[in-house]
VEXZABA-66210 format. One line per 10 residues: their letters; for each residue x, y, z of C-alpha. Coordinates in pm, 1 decimal, decimal comma, always signed. Layout:
REM VEXZABA-66210
a) X:Y:Z; ...
//
This chain:
REM VEXZABA-66210
mtgwltalll) -4681,0:-1682,2:+8328,5; -4344,1:-1767,3:+8488,1; -4304,2:-2024,7:+8785,6; -4276,5:-1774,4:+9041,0; -4625,3:-1618,6:+9011,1; -4795,7:-1956,0:+9028,5; -4604,6:-2064,2:+9348,8; -4824,7:-1786,6:+9525,0; -5144,5:-1968,9:+9481,8; -5302,2:-2185,0:+9789,9
pglllvlpay) -5332,5:-2519,0:+9684,8; -5629,0:-2590,0:+9841,0; -5782,7:-2365,3:+9579,3; -5650,2:-2529,5:+9312,0; -5814,7:-2863,2:+9472,8; -6157,2:-2675,1:+9413,1; -6068,5:-2580,8:+9062,4; -5942,6:-2872,1:+8894,3; -6068,9:-2791,8:+8526,4; -5810,6:-2476,3:+8530,3
aqqpvvpnva) -5512,7:-2613,9:+8741,8; -5311,9:-2619,8:+8477,0; -5406,8:-2310,5:+8332,9; -5114,1:-2003,8:+8420,8; -5219,2:-1812,9:+8729,7; -5185,3:-1453,4:+8798,1; -5082,3:-1405,9:+9135,1; -5340,4:-1309,3:+9388,2; -5158,8:-1206,2:+9745,0; -5516,3:-1211,7:+9910,3
laqgitvndf) -5561,6:-1590,5:+9845,8; -5186,7:-1676,9:+9971,9; -5310,3:-1509,3:+10329,1; -5573,8:-1744,5:+10347,7; -5904,7:-1729,3:+10200,4; -6050,5:-2062,8:+10168,6; -6349,2:-2233,7:+10062,9; -6505,6:-2160,0:+10387,1; -6503,6:-1778,0:+10188,1; -6766,1:-1944,9:+10025,8
aaypeaysel) -6989,4:-2042,3:+10288,4; -7281,0:-1795,2:+10223,1; -7278,3:-1844,8:+9880,6; -7345,5:-2239,0:+9806,7; -7456,1:-2182,2:+9436,7; -7148,0:-2024,3:+9377,1; -6954,6:-2296,0:+9549,1; -7136,8:-2586,0:+9370,8; -7008,6:-2403,3:+9027,3; -6678,1:-2396,6:+9186,6
qrgdlpaala) -6675,7:-2762,4:+9237,5; -6775,7:-2835,4:+8889,0; -6479,3:-2618,0:+8783,8; -6744,3:-2339,3:+8593,3; -6546,8:-2021,8:+8752,9; -6724,5:-1830,1:+8489,5; -7065,7:-1909,7:+8596,4; -6968,4:-1896,9:+9000,9; -6847,4:-1534,3:+8923,4; -7194,2:-1455,0:+8786,6
llqsqlaehe) -7401,0:-1586,9:+9037,8; -7146,2:-1379,3:+9277,2; -7195,4:-1092,9:+9095,3; -7594,6:-1121,5:+9076,4; -7614,8:-1057,6:+9458,7; -7468,6:-773,5:+9476,6; -7769,9:-537,0:+9580,5; -7734,4:-772,2:+9917,5; -7376,4:-679,3:+9968,3; -7297,6:-340,3:+9903,4
ndaayfnlig) -7098,7:-263,0:+10188,1; -6949,1:-611,8:+10239,9; -6567,3:-620,1:+10163,6; -6510,5:-1017,0:+10132,0; -6782,4:-1018,0:+9897,6; -6602,0:-814,5:+9688,0; -6240,3:-996,9:+9744,3; -6401,9:-1300,1:+9641,0; -6531,0:-1114,8:+9321,4; -6185,6:-969,9:+9216,0
tlalklrdfs) -6031,9:-1308,9:+9322,7; -6244,4:-1498,0:+9076,0; -6200,2:-1240,9:+8802,3; -5801,7:-1237,6:+8819,5; -5840,3:-1609,1:+8780,5; -6050,5:-1560,2:+8462,1; -5802,7:-1280,6:+8362,0; -6106,0:-1028,8:+8357,0; -5834,1:-768,6:+8509,6; -6073,4:-449,0:+8440,9
aaavafervv) -6349,6:-615,3:+8664,8; -6102,5:-724,6:+8921,7; -5964,5:-381,8:+8957,7; -6334,3:-239,6:+9024,3; -6382,9:-494,9:+9289,0; -6032,7:-439,3:+9470,1; -6159,7:-96,2:+9458,1; -6405,8:-131,5:+9704,2; -6238,0:-368,4:+9889,1; -5964,3:-91,6:+9984,4
lmqpdnagaw) -6214,0:+217,5:+10022,6; -6396,0:-36,5:+10261,0; -6070,8:-161,6:+10441,8; -5780,6:+81,7:+10394,8; -5548,1:-149,8:+10595,8; -5607,1:-439,7:+10403,5; -5234,2:-490,2:+10225,5; -5368,0:-767,4:+10008,2; -5621,7:-640,8:+9846,8; -5407,9:-312,8:+9786,1
mdlaiasves) -5164,3:-581,5:+9614,5; -5419,1:-760,9:+9424,1; -5567,9:-395,7:+9309,4; -5236,7:-261,8:+9185,7; -5183,3:-611,2:+8987,1; -5531,2:-609,9:+8822,1; -5441,9:-266,1:+8694,6; -5124,2:-343,9:+8559,7; -5271,2:-613,8:+8361,7; -5572,5:-384,8:+8261,5
gnpasaisyf) -5326,2:-113,3:+8119,9; -5320,8:+160,3:+8397,9; -4964,6:+155,2:+8464,8; -4987,8:+486,1:+8634,1; -5227,8:+372,2:+8875,9; -5065,5:+44,2:+8924,7; -4722,9:+263,9:+9001,7; -4911,4:+478,3:+9278,4; -5069,3:+164,7:+9449,7; -4714,9:+11,7:+9459,1
nhiestfeps) -4598,6:+328,8:+9595,5; -4856,1:+307,3:+9895,0; -4795,1:-44,1:+9930,7; -4420,1:-28,3:+10035,4; -4478,5:+361,9:+10208,4; -4780,4:+248,6:+10406,9; -4739,7:-134,8:+10529,7; -4424,9:-382,4:+10554,4; -4447,2:-581,3:+10253,0; -4234,9:-940,1:+10292,6
pallviiaky) -3920,2:-992,3:+10100,9; -4098,4:-1240,1:+9833,5; -4357,2:-941,8:+9789,7; -4068,3:-655,5:+9759,1; -3934,2:-893,1:+9501,2; -4278,0:-958,5:+9337,8; -4327,0:-558,4:+9308,0; -3972,6:-481,2:+9206,2; -4049,3:-717,6:+8890,3; -4338,7:-566,0:+8830,6
ragiarpvlt) -4216,2:-233,3:+8821,2; -3939,7:-340,4:+8594,8; -4214,7:-505,5:+8374,9; -4400,0:-144,1:+8362,0; -4056,7:+53,3:+8307,7; -3998,2:-172,8:+8005,6; -4139,8:-35,1:+7715,6; -4445,2:-285,8:+7636,2; -4413,7:-339,2:+7270,5; -4628,1:-521,8:+7009,7
pfgwklqsea) -4417,7:-705,7:+6745,1; -4407,2:-352,5:+6567,1; -4356,4:-184,7:+6917,4; -4657,5:+28,6:+6846,9; -4967,2:+138,4:+7089,7; -5262,3:+256,7:+6955,6; -5532,7:+494,6:+7093,6; -5868,1:+612,1:+6982,7; -6134,2:+822,6:+7156,4; -6471,2:+907,2:+7081,1
lagfdsnans) -6639,1:+1223,8:+7260,1; -6974,1:+1395,3:+7257,3; -7014,0:+1729,9:+7439,7; -7109,9:+2116,7:+7526,9; -6968,1:+2424,4:+7487,3; -7066,4:+2702,3:+7624,5; -6845,9:+2914,2:+7415,6; -6825,4:+2711,4:+7069,1; -6727,9:+3080,1:+6873,9; -6472,0:+3194,4:+7114,4
glqnsiipit) -6704,0:+3479,3:+7197,5; -6661,9:+3796,8:+7407,2; -6771,7:+3824,2:+7748,0; -6874,5:+4197,2:+7736,1; -7129,5:+4339,4:+7536,5; -6993,0:+4690,4:+7503,7; -6610,6:+4779,4:+7384,3; -6508,1:+5125,2:+7537,3; -6326,5:+5291,0:+7285,9; -6049,1:+5596,8:+7326,0
lgnqrvdlll) -6055,3:+5831,5:+7058,5; -5776,3:+6095,4:+7220,9; -5937,1:+6230,4:+7558,0; -6288,7:+6127,9:+7469,4; -6424,2:+5775,4:+7553,6; -6702,7:+5593,2:+7370,9; -6877,4:+5283,9:+7472,8; -6899,0:+5099,8:+7135,5; -7226,3:+4841,9:+7097,7; -7071,6:+4536,6:+7027,8
dgayrarsdr) -7224,8:+4325,6:+6709,6; -7415,7:+4009,0:+6863,1; -7198,9:+3788,5:+6605,1; -6903,6:+3847,9:+6826,9; -7066,3:+3757,5:+7153,2; -7046,2:+3400,8:+7299,2; -7262,9:+3129,6:+7130,3; -7305,0:+2776,1:+7262,3; -7319,5:+2459,9:+7049,3; -7267,4:+2067,3:+7089,8
flqeavsanl) -7008,4:+1868,3:+6917,0; -6870,1:+1541,2:+6850,7; -6503,6:+1474,0:+6905,3; -6262,2:+1192,1:+6797,6; -5910,9:+1124,0:+6812,2; -5667,5:+900,8:+6755,7; -5256,1:+828,2:+6874,9; -5002,1:+619,0:+6755,1; -4728,6:+561,2:+7008,6; -4381,9:+356,9:+6942,6
kqpydigvfd) -4128,2:+271,4:+7228,4; -3818,7:+128,4:+7083,4; -3533,7:+65,6:+7312,0; -3167,0:+133,4:+7174,2; -2818,8:+90,8:+7306,4; -2810,1:+469,8:+7351,4; -3153,7:+519,4:+7520,7; -3516,2:+478,2:+7447,7; -3658,7:+604,8:+7135,5; -4003,8:+735,0:+7164,8
lnlsarqrny) -4240,5:+822,7:+6863,0; -4595,8:+1009,6:+6856,5; -4871,2:+1058,2:+6614,0; -5206,6:+1182,0:+6743,1; -5496,4:+1372,0:+6529,2; -5769,8:+1532,3:+6675,9; -6104,1:+1657,9:+6513,2; -6377,2:+1873,2:+6670,3; -6706,2:+1937,0:+6482,9; -6964,6:+2184,3:+6559,9
qhehdfssme) -7326,3:+2145,8:+6516,8; -7402,8:+2460,9:+6404,7; -7051,0:+2648,9:+6453,8; -6896,8:+2514,8:+6158,8; -6656,1:+2804,0:+6110,2; -6525,8:+2720,5:+6443,3; -6475,0:+2333,5:+6427,8; -6108,1:+2224,5:+6439,8; -5838,2:+1959,1:+6310,4; -5505,0:+1934,8:+6489,2
lnlgagmrra) -5231,2:+1730,2:+6355,2; -4917,6:+1619,1:+6577,7; -4609,3:+1419,0:+6507,1; -4322,3:+1432,2:+6769,8; -4047,0:+1212,7:+6790,1; -3749,9:+1220,2:+7085,0; -3483,9:+1006,5:+7272,4; -3443,3:+942,5:+7639,7; -3155,4:+775,7:+7828,9; -3022,9:+730,5:+8195,4
tpfgdaglgl) -2737,0:+963,1:+8313,7; -2530,8:+1044,4:+8620,0; -2780,1:+1340,0:+8659,3; -3067,8:+1147,8:+8605,4; -3340,1:+1009,4:+8300,4; -3207,2:+1306,1:+8028,6; -3461,8:+1368,3:+7700,6; -3479,9:+1553,5:+7399,2; -3749,9:+1563,6:+7161,5; -3910,8:+1770,4:+6885,5
nvahlslgga) -4291,6:+1828,7:+6815,3; -4476,7:+1938,8:+6486,6; -4828,5:+2069,6:+6492,2; -5091,7:+2156,2:+6223,8; -5413,6:+2372,5:+6337,7; -5696,9:+2372,9:+6106,2; -6028,7:+2586,5:+6178,6; -6318,4:+2593,5:+5991,8; -6158,7:+2391,1:+5743,8; -5885,8:+2617,1:+5659,0
alvrtlratt) -5526,6:+2573,0:+5777,2; -5457,3:+2863,3:+6065,2; -5129,8:+2771,9:+6206,5; -4832,4:+2543,1:+6249,8; -4587,5:+2486,3:+6525,2; -4236,0:+2369,9:+6598,5; -4083,1:+2245,2:+6936,9; -3745,6:+2136,7:+7042,2; -3702,2:+2049,5:+7410,1; -3441,8:+1916,0:+7627,5
qleqplgscr) -3519,7:+1802,2:+7945,6; -3358,0:+1649,2:+8270,4; -3579,5:+1418,2:+8511,5; -3448,4:+1257,8:+8889,7; -3615,1:+1040,5:+9141,0; -3610,3:+1179,1:+9452,1; -3768,9:+958,8:+9713,3; -4142,8:+874,3:+9615,5; -4118,7:+1216,7:+9399,5; -3944,4:+1307,9:+9064,4
vgiagegewr) -3826,7:+1649,9:+8982,3; -3753,8:+1789,0:+8657,3; -3636,7:+2074,6:+8462,8; -3698,4:+2168,9:+8076,0; -3612,8:+2406,9:+7828,6; -3797,4:+2476,4:+7513,8; -3810,4:+2645,8:+7184,0; -4160,3:+2704,0:+6994,7; -4161,8:+2860,7:+6638,1; -4480,1:+2929,0:+6548,8
ryfnlstlda) -4614,5:+3057,1:+6183,7; -4976,3:+3132,6:+6078,7; -5077,4:+3109,4:+5710,9; -5281,2:+3384,9:+5684,7; -5197,3:+3624,0:+5968,6; -4830,1:+3691,3:+5934,6; -4821,5:+4001,6:+6197,1; -4862,7:+3708,1:+6494,8; -4571,9:+3496,0:+6378,0; -4337,9:+3485,8:+6701,8
nilwgqggla) -4072,6:+3286,2:+6840,7; -4107,2:+3180,9:+7199,7; -3844,8:+3039,9:+7484,8; -3955,8:+2887,6:+7746,7; -3810,8:+2721,5:+8072,0; -4010,2:+2469,3:+8300,6; -3969,4:+2320,7:+8652,9; -4165,0:+2037,9:+8782,4; -4257,3:+1817,3:+9108,5; -4440,2:+1466,2:+9080,0
cdwgvakipv) -4557,2:+1302,0:+9403,9; -4723,9:+980,9:+9484,1; -4866,8:+1010,8:+9834,4; -5068,7:+839,8:+10099,8; -5387,2:+1056,4:+10214,8; -5580,8:+813,0:+10482,5; -5441,8:+553,2:+10324,8; -5566,4:+617,0:+9959,0; -5281,9:+646,3:+9702,9; -5270,3:+1033,0:+9561,0
qttfivrtgf) -5069,7:+1178,0:+9289,8; -4981,5:+1501,7:+9233,1; -4765,5:+1734,2:+8974,0; -4687,3:+2075,5:+8985,7; -4537,8:+2297,7:+8677,1; -4395,5:+2620,4:+8694,2; -4352,4:+2765,3:+8330,9; -4183,9:+3102,4:+8228,9; -4191,1:+3230,3:+7850,5; -4060,6:+3503,7:+7667,3
dkpvgprpgg) -4267,1:+3573,6:+7288,6; -4064,4:+3754,2:+7071,1; -4282,1:+3895,2:+6734,5; -4132,4:+3846,8:+6366,5; -4218,7:+4169,1:+6275,3; -4430,0:+4442,9:+6390,1; -4707,8:+4312,5:+6597,1; -4955,6:+4489,3:+6848,3; -4798,3:+4479,7:+7218,4; -4455,6:+4419,1:+7079,4
ktrhseliaq) -4312,9:+4129,8:+7307,2; -4515,3:+3940,4:+7589,6; -4372,5:+3771,0:+7864,2; -4553,0:+3451,8:+7958,4; -4593,1:+3281,7:+8315,2; -4738,8:+2956,3:+8369,9; -4859,6:+2746,7:+8707,5; -5038,4:+2400,9:+8642,2; -5111,9:+2141,3:+8937,7; -5269,8:+1841,2:+8922,0
lgapvawgmy) -5450,8:+1589,6:+9145,1; -5518,0:+1220,3:+9076,4; -5680,6:+938,8:+9295,1; -5925,4:+676,6:+9329,4; -6272,3:+774,4:+9330,0; -6539,7:+490,7:+9385,4; -6659,4:+191,3:+9203,9; -6303,4:+137,2:+9023,2; -6338,6:+518,5:+8897,6; -5992,3:+723,6:+8868,9
gelsytlara) -6010,4:+1129,3:+8909,7; -5816,0:+1386,5:+8779,3; -5814,3:+1753,7:+8869,2; -5612,4:+1962,4:+8716,4; -5607,0:+2375,2:+8746,4; -5392,6:+2601,5:+8509,4; -5327,8:+2965,8:+8590,1; -5128,4:+3165,8:+8288,9; -5069,9:+3517,3:+8267,4; -4894,9:+3700,7:+7975,7
ydtdgysall) -4783,4:+4076,1:+7981,9; -4702,2:+4276,0:+7657,4; -4449,9:+4508,0:+7657,3; -4599,3:+4784,8:+7419,3; -4947,2:+4944,7:+7422,5; -5161,5:+4744,2:+7188,5; -5381,4:+5020,3:+7022,7; -5460,5:+5364,9:+7051,9; -5827,6:+5273,4:+7026,4; -5846,6:+5059,1:+7373,4
eqnaareidr) -5771,9:+5233,9:+7660,2; -5565,9:+5482,2:+7519,2; -5283,8:+5219,8:+7398,8; -5296,0:+5077,7:+7738,1; -4986,4:+4738,7:+7755,0; -5251,9:+4414,1:+7740,7; -5267,2:+4164,6:+8024,7; -5413,4:+3875,8:+8013,5; -5511,5:+3649,1:+8307,5; -5620,5:+3264,2:+8216,2
rslrltltqp) -5769,2:+3036,2:+8455,5; -5863,3:+2672,6:+8357,4; -6018,5:+2442,9:+8569,8; -6043,8:+2086,2:+8457,6; -6206,2:+1739,2:+8606,6; -6163,0:+1443,8:+8439,5; -6331,1:+1112,5:+8568,3; -6202,3:+770,1:+8405,1; -6408,0:+413,9:+8464,3; -6276,2:+120,0:+8329,4
vkgggdvift) -6525,3:-93,1:+8198,7; -6560,3:-483,3:+8126,3; -6406,7:-614,3:+7795,7; -6141,3:-287,3:+7794,8; -6165,4:+56,4:+7768,2; -6255,6:+329,4:+7962,3; -6584,9:+524,0:+7962,5; -6428,4:+904,6:+8042,8; -6620,5:+1256,4:+8137,2; -6469,1:+1560,4:+8141,6
lednhvfsnl) -6597,1:+1917,7:+8257,5; -6423,0:+2223,7:+8199,9; -6452,2:+2595,7:+8321,5; -6201,7:+2838,0:+8150,1; -6209,6:+3246,8:+8237,4; -5978,1:+3506,8:+8028,5; -5933,0:+3806,7:+8239,0; -5784,4:+4147,1:+8062,1; -5748,1:+4501,1:+8154,9; -5829,6:+4542,6:+7788,7
slfrqagril) -6208,4:+4431,0:+7774,8; -6157,6:+4293,7:+7398,6; -6008,3:+3990,8:+7523,5; -6241,0:+3886,6:+7819,2; -6395,2:+3521,0:+7763,6; -6531,7:+3278,0:+7955,8; -6700,2:+2943,6:+7869,2; -6747,5:+2584,9:+8002,4; -6736,9:+2273,6:+7786,6; -6905,7:+1935,8:+7944,0
gagfrksf) -6838,4:+1555,8:+7765,3; -6863,6:+1187,6:+7765,8; -6711,2:+918,2:+7542,6; -6519,1:+589,8:+7544,0; -6166,1:+544,4:+7514,4; -5985,0:+231,8:+7385,4; -5632,3:+122,7:+7353,1; -5507,1:-148,4:+7123,5
//
C-alpha cells in the first residue's frame, strides 16, 4: 500500500513487531490514538509472541480468552488491531463491531470498522460508517483526506484484469406455500342471482416443502469516456423436494450505462429475463429503464421510468405491456450513534394487455421501505417491507362475485441477516412473510419462507 498509509502507524508498535516492519501496513486510527505495549499488560503470553514477531500466535492467544472478556472493549480493540495487521479484514470488522456497540463514542474504532469493511468487500457498510464518522464526530483534516481517498476507491469500479466480479450463493430453506396454493377451502360461485359455495379440491390448497436454491452472478463495470458501462448476468434455480412442478429457473441478462450530468447521475438500462417453472418455459420479459439520481446531503434522491414487455410461452392471454414511474430516497442516519441506512421507493404502473384478458387493464402501485443496520457480532441486518396494490378496470369473471373488478393487495416482509466469516464470504439467514388479499377469494394466498446459506464473492 502507499506510503501515506504506513505513516499512520505508531512507531513504537513497529519496534515491537520487527519481523513485520517492512510489510505493507493497513491504516489503524486506534493505534495512532495511543495503543501501546502497555495495552498488552493483561496478556503476557500474547505479548511474548509479539516480541518474537509472531502475530498469528498472538492473535490466536487473545482470541482463546474470549469467554473472559465478553464485555471488554479494549480486548476487542486489540483483536481488531492485530487482525488488521494480519489482513484478516473479516475478523477485524467483527471485532471493531463489538467495540462500537460497547463504545459508540469511539471514533477511532468506527474508522477502523469502516476500513475493515472496505477491505473485506462490504463497501455499502463502509460508506455508511464513513458518513456516520463525518456527521457525528469532527475528523481531523488528515482523517478527512483518508476518508476521501477511500470513498474515491469505492466509487471507482473495482476490476479484475478482465473487469469481472463473480458471486455464488447456496441456500437451503422451507416454504410453507411451495405450490402457490390458495388460502380458502371454499370458493363462492355466482350463477345469476344464485350463490354456490364450491368446495375447493385439496390439490389447490397451500402445501409446504423444503427446497435447495443455487444462484450465480457475474458483473462487469468498465469506465469509458462517455460513462461507466455495467453488464450483469445471473442465474437462480430453486428445487423443491416434492413439489417438482413448482421448481423454478430464472435467467437474467442486463446492460446499462451511467454518467455524471449537471442534473445528477443519469443512467440507461436494458434487461432480459427468462423464467421456467417445473422444467417448462413460462415467461420472458424485456425491460428498458432510464433514471436520474442526485445527492442531497447524506441522502440520494432519484426518479426512474421503465417500460416492461411481458410475453408468456403458453398463456398468450396474459401477455401485457407495462409502463412504470418511480421515485426514491436513500439516506444514511445516525441512531443512538449507530449508522442506519434507509430506502423508500414509490412505484406506479399501468398494465395494458396485448389482447382480451380477464379483468382488462390493471393499475399498479407499490411502496417499498428498507432498513439496514449493524446488529451484533459483526452481523448486518436488513429489513424490507413491500406493499403492492393492483386494480383491474373490468370484471374478472361472471362466476366470481357477479363479475366484480378484481382488487389485489400484496404485503411482504423480509428479514436478512448477513454474517461475514473468516476467510471471506458471508453466512446468510432469511425470513419472509407473504400475504395476498383480494376481494375475490380465488386469489387469496399466504406463506412464509425460511432459509439459511452461504454467499461468496470473487
